[in-house]
BATORLUM-603551 format. One record per residue: chain; x, y, z of N, C-alpha, C in turn. Coordinates in steps of 0.05 Angstrom, whole numbers, padded with zeros to 5 digits. Layout:
N
ATOM   chain     n.c1     n.c2     n.c3    ca.c1    ca.c2    ca.c3     c.c1     c.c2     c.c3
ATOM       A        X        Y        Z        X        Y        Z        X        Y        Z
...
This chain:
246
ATOM   chain     n.c1     n.c2     n.c3    ca.c1    ca.c2    ca.c3     c.c1     c.c2     c.c3
ATOM       A   -00116   -00332    00325   -00089   -00316    00313   -00068   -00309    00334
ATOM       A   -00039   -00311    00325   -00022   -00303    00338   -00024   -00276    00342
ATOM       A    00000   -00267    00367    00003   -00241    00368    00011   -00223    00353
ATOM       A    00025   -00239    00330    00037   -00227    00306    00025   -00223    00283
ATOM       A   -00002   -00225    00287   -00020   -00225    00267   -00031   -00191    00267
ATOM       A   -00029   -00185    00244   -00036   -00154    00247   -00061   -00143    00231
ATOM       A   -00064   -00167    00206   -00094   -00160    00190   -00104   -00187    00189
ATOM       A   -00133   -00190    00193   -00145   -00214    00195   -00166   -00206    00184
ATOM       A   -00170   -00220    00155   -00189   -00218    00135   -00209   -00241    00136
ATOM       A   -00228   -00245    00147   -00248   -00274    00147   -00275   -00272    00132
ATOM       A   -00284   -00292    00111   -00309   -00288    00106   -00308   -00265    00084
ATOM       A   -00296   -00254    00079   -00300   -00229    00066   -00319   -00234    00046
ATOM       A   -00336   -00218    00033   -00351   -00221    00012   -00356   -00189    00006
ATOM       A   -00356   -00183   -00025   -00374   -00162   -00030   -00383   -00164   -00056
ATOM       A   -00412   -00158   -00063   -00425   -00159   -00090   -00431   -00131   -00102
ATOM       A   -00429   -00137   -00131   -00439   -00106   -00151   -00457   -00119   -00167
ATOM       A   -00485   -00114   -00161   -00503   -00124   -00182   -00503   -00153   -00185
ATOM       A   -00505   -00161   -00162   -00502   -00199   -00159   -00470   -00204   -00168
ATOM       A   -00460   -00188   -00176   -00423   -00201   -00183   -00414   -00203   -00163
ATOM       A   -00407   -00220   -00152   -00384   -00227   -00129   -00353   -00221   -00137
ATOM       A   -00346   -00194   -00128   -00322   -00187   -00135   -00299   -00201   -00113
ATOM       A   -00312   -00205   -00091   -00290   -00215   -00063   -00312   -00238   -00058
ATOM       A   -00306   -00259   -00060   -00324   -00280   -00048   -00308   -00302   -00025
ATOM       A   -00326   -00292   -00002   -00316   -00313    00024   -00288   -00312    00032
ATOM       A   -00273   -00297    00024   -00240   -00292    00028   -00228   -00292    00056
ATOM       A   -00212   -00305    00058   -00195   -00303    00081   -00169   -00299    00077
ATOM       A   -00157   -00277    00089   -00135   -00263    00085   -00120   -00257    00108
ATOM       A   -00087   -00264    00111   -00077   -00255    00137   -00057   -00246    00132
ATOM       A   -00047   -00219    00145   -00018   -00208    00146   -00001   -00208    00177
ATOM       A    00020   -00213    00181    00031   -00210    00199    00040   -00184    00204
ATOM       A    00050   -00170    00220    00066   -00152    00230    00094   -00155    00219
ATOM       A    00106   -00127    00208    00128   -00126    00188    00134   -00147    00166
ATOM       A    00109   -00155    00157    00111   -00173    00133    00102   -00159    00104
ATOM       A    00119   -00165    00084    00113   -00149    00061    00104   -00172    00042
ATOM       A    00081   -00171    00039    00053   -00190    00022    00056   -00175   -00007
ATOM       A    00057   -00191   -00034    00047   -00187   -00051    00021   -00200   -00062
ATOM       A    00009   -00182   -00075   -00020   -00202   -00087   -00022   -00196   -00119
ATOM       A   -00016   -00219   -00125   -00018   -00217   -00162   -00046   -00231   -00168
ATOM       A   -00049   -00226   -00192   -00075   -00247   -00204   -00079   -00230   -00234
ATOM       A   -00104   -00242   -00246   -00107   -00229   -00270   -00123   -00206   -00266
ATOM       A   -00129   -00191   -00289   -00146   -00168   -00281   -00175   -00177   -00278
ATOM       A   -00188   -00163   -00255   -00211   -00171   -00250   -00215   -00191   -00228
ATOM       A   -00192   -00198   -00214   -00188   -00216   -00193   -00201   -00211   -00170
ATOM       A   -00199   -00189   -00166   -00208   -00170   -00140   -00186   -00155   -00122
ATOM       A   -00163   -00159   -00134   -00134   -00144   -00121   -00144   -00120   -00112
ATOM       A   -00154   -00097   -00128   -00156   -00075   -00121   -00184   -00070   -00100
ATOM       A   -00205   -00082   -00108   -00222   -00083   -00091   -00219   -00094   -00061
ATOM       A   -00201   -00112   -00059   -00189   -00118   -00033   -00175   -00104   -00014
ATOM       A   -00157   -00082   -00027   -00157   -00054   -00013   -00173   -00038   -00009
ATOM       A   -00192   -00032   -00030   -00215   -00011   -00025   -00237   -00018    00007
ATOM       A   -00236   -00051    00005   -00250   -00056    00025   -00233   -00056    00053
ATOM       A   -00209   -00059    00055   -00193   -00048    00079   -00191   -00029    00085
ATOM       A   -00192   -00007    00063   -00182    00023    00071   -00211    00032    00076
ATOM       A   -00234    00021    00070   -00269    00031    00076   -00275    00048    00050
ATOM       A   -00260    00047    00028   -00267    00065   -00001   -00299    00041   -00007
ATOM       A   -00297    00020    00001   -00316    00003   -00016   -00326   -00018    00007
ATOM       A   -00353   -00021    00019   -00365   -00035    00036   -00373   -00065    00035
ATOM       A   -00357   -00078    00057   -00364   -00104    00047   -00399   -00113    00055
ATOM       A   -00395   -00139    00039   -00432   -00141    00039   -00432   -00163    00062
ATOM       A   -00412   -00176    00072   -00412   -00195    00091   -00379   -00198    00099
ATOM       A   -00376   -00208    00126   -00347   -00220    00132   -00337   -00195    00154
ATOM       A   -00317   -00191    00158   -00298   -00178    00180   -00273   -00174    00165
ATOM       A   -00258   -00150    00171   -00239   -00138    00170   -00222   -00126    00199
ATOM       A   -00207   -00153    00204   -00193   -00139    00232   -00173   -00132    00236
ATOM       A   -00163   -00110    00247   -00139   -00098    00242   -00125   -00088    00273
ATOM       A   -00109   -00097    00283   -00102   -00106    00309   -00124   -00106    00328
ATOM       A   -00143   -00127    00322   -00164   -00132    00333   -00188   -00114    00336
ATOM       A   -00188   -00094    00311   -00210   -00073    00314   -00220   -00079    00284
ATOM       A   -00247   -00078    00285   -00261   -00084    00265   -00263   -00062    00243
ATOM       A   -00255   -00063    00218   -00255   -00036    00199   -00275   -00035    00186
ATOM       A   -00292   -00060    00190   -00320   -00052    00173   -00339   -00036    00180
ATOM       A   -00335   -00033    00211   -00354   -00011    00222   -00337    00020    00224
ATOM       A   -00315    00025    00212   -00298    00047    00214   -00304    00065    00181
ATOM       A   -00305    00097    00190   -00303    00112    00172   -00274    00110    00147
ATOM       A   -00275    00115    00125   -00243    00112    00117   -00224    00136    00137
ATOM       A   -00237    00164    00142   -00212    00173    00157   -00209    00158    00179
ATOM       A   -00231    00145    00200   -00222    00130    00218   -00200    00105    00218
ATOM       A   -00203    00095    00193   -00186    00072    00191   -00158    00089    00183
ATOM       A   -00154    00109    00168   -00129    00115    00166   -00118    00124    00196
ATOM       A   -00131    00135    00212   -00120    00147    00237   -00117    00121    00257
ATOM       A   -00128    00094    00249   -00126    00067    00265   -00099    00054    00254
ATOM       A   -00090    00070    00236   -00061    00068    00229   -00060    00053    00198
ATOM       A   -00073    00056    00182   -00073    00042    00149   -00073    00064    00136
ATOM       A   -00053    00059    00112   -00041    00084    00096   -00046    00070    00070
ATOM       A   -00059    00082    00049   -00060    00072    00021   -00055    00089    00001
ATOM       A   -00036    00073   -00017   -00026    00094   -00041   -00049    00082   -00072
ATOM       A   -00056    00092   -00081   -00073    00088   -00108   -00045    00085   -00131
ATOM       A   -00058    00075   -00155   -00045    00070   -00172   -00030    00098   -00187
ATOM       A   -00049    00122   -00193   -00037    00140   -00200   -00024    00163   -00176
ATOM       A   -00004    00176   -00179    00006    00191   -00152   -00016    00212   -00147
ATOM       A   -00016    00219   -00121   -00030    00232   -00118   -00018    00256   -00096
ATOM       A   -00004    00278   -00113    00013    00292   -00096    00005    00322   -00108
ATOM       A    00013    00339   -00086    00005    00370   -00089    00032    00385   -00115
ATOM       A    00034    00384   -00139    00054    00383   -00157    00058    00416   -00155
ATOM       A    00044    00428   -00146    00046    00464   -00145    00071    00469   -00120
ATOM       A    00069    00447   -00097    00081    00450   -00074    00113    00436   -00076
ATOM       A    00128    00444   -00064    00161    00428   -00062    00154    00405   -00049
ATOM       A    00175    00391   -00054    00174    00361   -00041    00169    00366   -00007
ATOM       A    00181    00381    00004    00187    00387    00028    00159    00396    00040
ATOM       A    00146    00412    00027    00116    00420    00032    00093    00398    00025
ATOM       A    00093    00378    00007    00081    00358    00005    00078    00341    00032
ATOM       A    00106    00343    00044    00112    00324    00066    00104    00337    00090
ATOM       A    00099    00367    00094    00093    00374    00124    00066    00378    00122
ATOM       A    00052    00380    00093    00020    00377    00094    00010    00352    00098
ATOM       A    00024    00336    00093    00018    00303    00105    00021    00299    00127
ATOM       A    00040    00317    00145    00048    00311    00174    00023    00305    00188
ATOM       A    00023    00293    00211   -00001    00293    00227   -00014    00313    00242
ATOM       A    00006    00332    00239   -00002    00361    00245   -00014    00381    00220
ATOM       A   -00013    00366    00200   -00021    00384    00176   -00038    00384    00158
ATOM       A   -00060    00361    00174   -00074    00346    00159   -00105    00361    00155
ATOM       A   -00103    00387    00170   -00134    00397    00168   -00123    00425    00159
ATOM       A   -00151    00440    00146   -00148    00473    00145   -00140    00485    00171
ATOM       A   -00153    00486    00194   -00142    00488    00217   -00117    00496    00231
ATOM       A   -00113    00462    00231   -00078    00457    00239   -00055    00471    00218
ATOM       A   -00073    00471    00197   -00054    00487    00175   -00049    00517    00176
ATOM       A   -00067    00526    00195   -00063    00555    00195   -00046    00566    00218
ATOM       A   -00051    00544    00238   -00028    00545    00261   -00003    00535    00254
ATOM       A    00003    00517    00235    00027    00505    00227    00053    00522    00233
ATOM       A    00067    00498    00244    00099    00510    00247    00114    00493    00245
ATOM       A    00138    00498    00230    00158    00481    00227    00183    00475    00248
ATOM       A    00173    00455    00264    00189    00449    00288    00214    00430    00283
ATOM       A    00236    00435    00300    00261    00424    00287    00249    00393    00291
ATOM       A    00238    00379    00305    00233    00352    00304    00215    00342    00275
ATOM       A    00196    00359    00276    00190    00356    00244    00204    00356    00216
ATOM       A    00223    00377    00222    00248    00383    00200    00261    00350    00201
ATOM       A    00269    00343    00222    00288    00320    00228    00267    00297    00216
ATOM       A    00245    00295    00217    00227    00275    00205    00228    00273    00183
ATOM       A    00221    00296    00163    00218    00306    00136    00248    00297    00118
ATOM       A    00271    00308    00132    00302    00300    00127    00301    00264    00129
ATOM       A    00293    00249    00147    00292    00224    00147    00277    00212    00128
ATOM       A    00255    00218    00123    00235    00206    00097    00248    00210    00080
ATOM       A    00257    00237    00070    00263    00248    00043    00290    00227    00032
ATOM       A    00307    00225    00060    00329    00201    00057    00318    00178    00045
ATOM       A    00298    00163    00055    00287    00137    00054    00278    00132    00025
ATOM       A    00264    00154    00018    00252    00155   -00009    00268    00172   -00031
ATOM       A    00296    00173   -00028    00313    00186   -00051    00312    00215   -00063
ATOM       A    00296    00232   -00039    00292    00259   -00052    00299    00276   -00034
ATOM       A    00329    00269   -00020    00340    00295   -00005    00346    00317   -00018
ATOM       A    00361    00311   -00056    00369    00334   -00055    00335    00351   -00075
ATOM       A    00321    00335   -00073    00297    00349   -00084    00278    00363   -00073
ATOM       A    00288    00362   -00041    00262    00381   -00023    00255    00402   -00026
ATOM       A    00268    00419   -00041    00260    00447   -00048    00250    00445   -00069
ATOM       A    00255    00428   -00083    00236    00428   -00114    00210    00425   -00120
ATOM       A    00196    00430   -00142    00166    00437   -00145    00167    00404   -00148
ATOM       A    00147    00394   -00128    00131    00366   -00141    00132    00357   -00176
ATOM       A    00116    00380   -00190    00113    00382   -00213    00137    00372   -00234
ATOM       A    00157    00379   -00221    00183    00374   -00234    00199    00345   -00230
ATOM       A    00185    00327   -00214    00199    00301   -00211    00186    00283   -00234
ATOM       A    00202    00267   -00236    00203    00245   -00252    00179    00226   -00241
ATOM       A    00163    00210   -00257    00138    00194   -00252    00148    00175   -00225
ATOM       A    00170    00158   -00230    00185    00146   -00206    00189    00160   -00182
ATOM       A    00202    00188   -00186    00202    00205   -00163    00174    00212   -00147
ATOM       A    00153    00221   -00160    00130    00225   -00149    00116    00206   -00129
ATOM       A    00126    00173   -00151    00114    00154   -00141    00122    00150   -00107
ATOM       A    00150    00161   -00105    00166    00152   -00077    00157    00178   -00061
ATOM       A    00152    00199   -00068    00137    00223   -00052    00113    00211   -00040
ATOM       A    00097    00201   -00056    00073    00196   -00042    00079    00175   -00018
ATOM       A    00095    00155   -00028    00101    00132   -00012    00111    00153    00016
ATOM       A    00124    00175    00009    00136    00190    00036    00115    00199    00047
ATOM       A    00095    00213    00038    00071    00224    00047    00059    00205    00064
ATOM       A    00058    00177    00058    00043    00163    00078    00060    00148    00099
ATOM       A    00087    00154    00096    00106    00135    00118    00101    00169    00135
ATOM       A    00098    00190    00132    00107    00214    00154    00082    00209    00171
ATOM       A    00066    00195    00161    00038    00192    00183    00039    00162    00196
ATOM       A    00064    00148    00186    00070    00130    00207    00057    00102    00208
ATOM       A    00041    00094    00185    00018    00077    00192    00035    00046    00201
ATOM       A    00022    00032    00216    00025    00006    00219    00028   -00023    00193
ATOM       A    00006   -00009    00176   -00008   -00021    00155    00001   -00005    00124
ATOM       A    00016   -00011    00110    00024    00008    00084    00010   -00010    00059
ATOM       A   -00002    00005    00046   -00020   -00013    00021   -00015    00008    00001
ATOM       A   -00001   -00015   -00023    00006    00005   -00049   -00005   -00017   -00071
ATOM       A   -00015   -00001   -00089   -00020   -00004   -00116   -00004   -00008   -00137
ATOM       A    00003   -00027   -00153    00021   -00023   -00173    00045   -00006   -00173
ATOM       A    00058    00004   -00148    00075    00025   -00148    00101    00030   -00165
ATOM       A    00102    00009   -00179    00127    00012   -00201    00114    00009   -00228
ATOM       A    00093    00015   -00233    00082    00019   -00265    00086    00043   -00277
ATOM       A    00105    00034   -00295    00113    00063   -00310    00147    00074   -00303
ATOM       A    00153    00061   -00286    00183    00059   -00273    00199    00050   -00289
ATOM       A    00218    00059   -00295    00251    00052   -00305    00259    00026   -00294
ATOM       A    00274    00017   -00300    00288   -00008   -00290    00300    00000   -00261
ATOM       A    00318    00019   -00269    00334    00030   -00244    00316    00044   -00216
ATOM       A    00293    00054   -00228    00276    00059   -00210    00261    00042   -00195
ATOM       A    00259    00020   -00212    00243   -00005   -00197    00264   -00020   -00184
ATOM       A    00282   -00024   -00188    00301   -00035   -00165    00309   -00011   -00143
ATOM       A    00307    00007   -00144    00303    00025   -00119    00283    00017   -00104
ATOM       A    00255    00019   -00119    00233    00013   -00101    00236   -00014   -00083
ATOM       A    00244   -00032   -00101    00237   -00060   -00087    00256   -00056   -00061
ATOM       A    00281   -00045   -00064    00301   -00034   -00037    00289   -00022   -00021
ATOM       A    00272    00001   -00022    00260    00021   -00007    00242   -00001    00005
ATOM       A    00217   -00019   -00006    00200   -00031    00010    00211   -00052    00027
ATOM       A    00234   -00063    00019    00245   -00084    00035    00255   -00068    00060
ATOM       A    00265   -00039    00061    00271   -00022    00081    00249   -00016    00099
ATOM       A    00227   -00010    00089    00205    00000    00101    00197   -00016    00117
ATOM       A    00192   -00046    00105    00170   -00066    00124    00194   -00073    00146
ATOM       A    00204   -00064    00156    00222   -00068    00177    00209   -00062    00203
ATOM       A    00194   -00034    00199    00178   -00023    00220    00143   -00023    00216
ATOM       A    00135   -00037    00195    00110   -00039    00185    00098   -00065    00166
ATOM       A    00077   -00070    00165    00069   -00089    00147    00063   -00075    00120
ATOM       A    00072   -00085    00101    00061   -00075    00077    00057   -00092    00049
ATOM       A    00030   -00081    00042    00019   -00104    00023    00018   -00090   -00006
ATOM       A    00026   -00100   -00023    00031   -00094   -00049    00015   -00103   -00072
ATOM       A    00003   -00092   -00088   -00010   -00106   -00109    00008   -00099   -00137
ATOM       A    00012   -00117   -00155    00034   -00112   -00174    00025   -00138   -00195
ATOM       A    00036   -00123   -00223    00036   -00144   -00247    00061   -00146   -00254
ATOM       A    00084   -00130   -00242    00113   -00130   -00258    00126   -00157   -00241
ATOM       A    00123   -00179   -00253    00138   -00203   -00242    00161   -00205   -00238
ATOM       A    00185   -00186   -00252    00205   -00181   -00240    00207   -00170   -00211
ATOM       A    00191   -00148   -00207    00193   -00132   -00187    00186   -00159   -00164
ATOM       A    00162   -00171   -00168    00153   -00187   -00153    00172   -00202   -00138
ATOM       A    00189   -00214   -00159    00209   -00235   -00147    00235   -00220   -00131
ATOM       A    00239   -00195   -00142    00251   -00177   -00119    00241   -00175   -00093
ATOM       A    00217   -00175   -00081    00208   -00167   -00064    00188   -00188   -00054
ATOM       A    00177   -00203   -00064    00160   -00225   -00052    00171   -00246   -00033
ATOM       A    00170   -00251   -00014    00176   -00268    00010    00152   -00286    00006
ATOM       A    00129   -00276    00004    00102   -00288    00011    00081   -00276   -00006
ATOM       A    00072   -00299   -00030    00057   -00284   -00048    00022   -00293   -00057
ATOM       A    00011   -00275   -00056   -00015   -00289   -00053   -00030   -00290   -00085
ATOM       A   -00037   -00309   -00097   -00055   -00304   -00119   -00086   -00300   -00118
ATOM       A   -00104   -00285   -00128   -00129   -00276   -00130   -00138   -00287   -00155
ATOM       A   -00159   -00297   -00157   -00172   -00304   -00182   -00204   -00312   -00175
ATOM       A   -00218   -00288   -00186   -00252   -00283   -00186   -00254   -00284   -00158
ATOM       A   -00243   -00276   -00142   -00245   -00257   -00113   -00240   -00277   -00086
ATOM       A   -00222   -00302   -00097   -00220   -00319   -00080   -00187   -00328   -00080
ATOM       A   -00176   -00336   -00056   -00146   -00334   -00065   -00142   -00369   -00079
ATOM       A   -00124   -00365   -00104   -00126   -00389   -00118   -00100   -00403   -00111
ATOM       A   -00076   -00389   -00097   -00055   -00401   -00086   -00038   -00379   -00067
ATOM       A   -00018   -00398   -00049   -00008   -00374   -00027    00013   -00384   -00023
ATOM       A    00043   -00369   -00014    00067   -00382   -00015    00085   -00363   -00024
ATOM       A    00112   -00375   -00018    00136   -00362   -00038    00133   -00365   -00067
ATOM       A    00139   -00348   -00081    00146   -00336   -00109    00147   -00365   -00121
ATOM       A    00173   -00374   -00111    00177   -00401   -00126    00160   -00424   -00128
ATOM       A    00142   -00423   -00104    00124   -00443   -00106    00102   -00436   -00123
ATOM       A    00097   -00414   -00121    00071   -00396   -00133    00071   -00399   -00156
ATOM       A    00096   -00390   -00173    00095   -00391   -00200    00095   -00416   -00217
ATOM       A    00103   -00437   -00201    00104   -00466   -00210    00077   -00477   -00207
ATOM       A    00059   -00461   -00203    00030   -00480   -00187    00011   -00481   -00220
ATOM       A    00005   -00506   -00230   -00006   -00505   -00258   -00031   -00493   -00253
ATOM       A   -00039   -00477   -00236   -00070   -00469   -00237   -00063   -00444   -00238
ATOM       A   -00043   -00434   -00227   -00034   -00400   -00232   -00022   -00400   -00261
ATOM       A   -00012   -00414   -00267    00004   -00416   -00298   -00018   -00408   -00315
ATOM       A   -00042   -00430   -00311   -00069   -00429   -00328   -00079   -00409   -00330
ATOM       A   -00089   -00390   -00304   -00105   -00374   -00304   -00093   -00348   -00304
ATOM       A   -00068   -00348   -00302   -00044   -00315   -00301   -00023   -00315   -00314
ATOM       A   -00002   -00334   -00303    00022   -00325   -00311    00024   -00340   -00343
ATOM       A    00013   -00360   -00348    00015   -00373   -00375    00007   -00351   -00398
ATOM       A   -00005   -00327   -00384   -00011   -00307   -00406    00002   -00282   -00405
């Protein structure tokens, strides 16, 4: 693999009670690439992210991130290695302000002990201001996170990951439940943040996929059915039959 390759998934398999949710999968992501993964329900999309972040353990194969085998690491070790994961439902502290959510997610605010000795430094304040501008929440920094709209909560959770500066950011259906303007803003957001990291997005909203999908991977029954530019994938007869046609 070239030096540009950040993530290398090879011969990956996971079985649940004899059912192969991921079946001998090979999947590669380059540095600063925005990859979209689509496919019908049950195709193995979320399971793939679960395997990469260590939530689920592989039955076979390897997951190499920066030449480090993630299958041998715990979830928190994978986070510290530079992998960030956002799940479908926003996971934020609704009783805290946007600023406090970002502070708590910063590298110095992750543990109980470090939180006891937490100090708001000029460097951290500047970083939070930068992240807030990126995720469209500058005006909401001192607002309770519970008062944000659904789309803003999604952006806040992305910001909580960005402040950890991961090299790989994985997002599971980030625009689910968003308005059209929020969806368009999220497309612009992801196209910006990929300049400094690789991003993997699982999504069902085809309009959104067209806005961000330079390269699209289609999963079906735990295997790659098709891969390439969105224009090519959406005209693939196999993809139309098992997914887009429905």
